[in-house]
C-alpha positions, 0 to 999 in steps of 0.5 A: 554501504549498509543501504547497498546490501540491503537492496541487493539481499531484497533483489535477490530474496525476490528473484529467489522466491519468484522462481520457487513460486513458478516451480509450483511449491510456493515458498514452502521453505520460506516463512511466513508464506509456508503456512495455510492454503497456497492460492494461484491467480493467472489472469490468462490461463486460469479458470474461476471454476478451478479449486485454485490450489496449483498453477495448472488449476489456478484461478482466472481472478483475484476476487475469487481467490479473496473469496476462497482465502476468506472463507477459510477464515469464516470456517475456522472462526476468526481467532488467529491461525494460518495464513493463506497465500494468494500468488498472482501472475503478471498481467493486467487485472481489471477489477475493483471494488473488492474487500480485503484478504484476512489473515492472508498474503497477497503477493504479485510475481514479477519485478517491478514496473511494468512487469509488475501485477496491475490492478487496473480497472477501466473508467466506471459506466453506469452499469459497472461503476468504479468506486475504488480497488480495495475497500471496507475493512482489513484483519491481518492483511498483507498486500505485496508487490501490486501496481494499483491504478484508477481511471476515475477522478476523485476516488481512493484507490484503497478506501477503507473503514478500518486498516487494522494489522494491515501491511502494504510493501513494495507496491505502485499507487497512482491515478490514470493519465490526466484523472484529477482528485485521486487518493492512494490510500483513505481510511478512518481509523487503524491499529498496527498498521505498516506501509513501507517500500511503496511508490506513490507516483503520477499519472501522465504528469497529473499526481495524486491529490494526497498519497494517503489520508487518515481521516480521524474524527471521534474515537478514530486513531493511527495507533502504532503506525510505521509509515516508512522508506516510501517514495511519494510524488503527489499535490500532498503527501501524508495528512493525518487527522487521526490520533497517532499515538506511538505512530512513526513516520520515517525515512520517506521522501516526499514531493508535494506540489501544492499542499503540505508534505507531512500534516499532522492535525492532532500532533501525536506522531513522531516524525523522524528523518524524512526528505520533505518538499513542498512549496510552502510548508514541508511539514506541519505538526500540532505537536511542535518541535518535539514531535519531529526529529532531524527531517530535511526539509526544502521550500519552494525553489530553495537552493539548499534543504535545511536539517532539523537540529537537536536543540 
């Protein structure tokens, strides 16, 4: 019953906030979105020459709204301050290779699925090459309720150097139809990252190569991350090659069609209460059984799943 209540509350809050945002008041009563400057993006009726501070004067593109929000951070200095909010009206936005908004909530309106904000660039060309949708470094970035899809092979949808103080929730990440080798999130290092309630799905039966890949290397980390309550259908699920001290990977559903469901090559992440399917290896961690708690796994076409049990 608790899970049912949480979903009812979640749907109620999003409907309430959606209606209030469309009224032009933009969550004036609902923290934390009552901080800072409110920006609006309308891909149909907006203009990038507007000031973006109301629906009537909305920007047309996400990139211009991001630049306006970041200008506030740069003008005041990089200390912690009020967060701006960018509200995006549902529609298709063919934008790519954008930097992250800093100290900013970027929120797509609309209910999940095809009513969402879709950031879906066309396939890259010589004149307009596509390498990702978001890139670079984050600081105080919140992405919510966005559909992100890429129409090129062997790219990452989010391809970051540093994802610090980063929250992504209720988003959809998928390859374009028939595209291969696409990674949902790829980053070198991060601290205080949280990814929750996102759907990493396939396009026309072509799955992501990895839902998430934390590259690691000398001095790279996945420190104090929380990756939870996501649904992942991919060739391989979550791959961690970074030092993941105090990271918790919990309550995810992972269906890996080719590789490993959850893999931690260093062995510091806590892997707790996940449901994982893979052809041969649902969970692999260098930390051994001490790092895995009460996961349910299924190998290949096994008729039943196996629960981890305490020693």
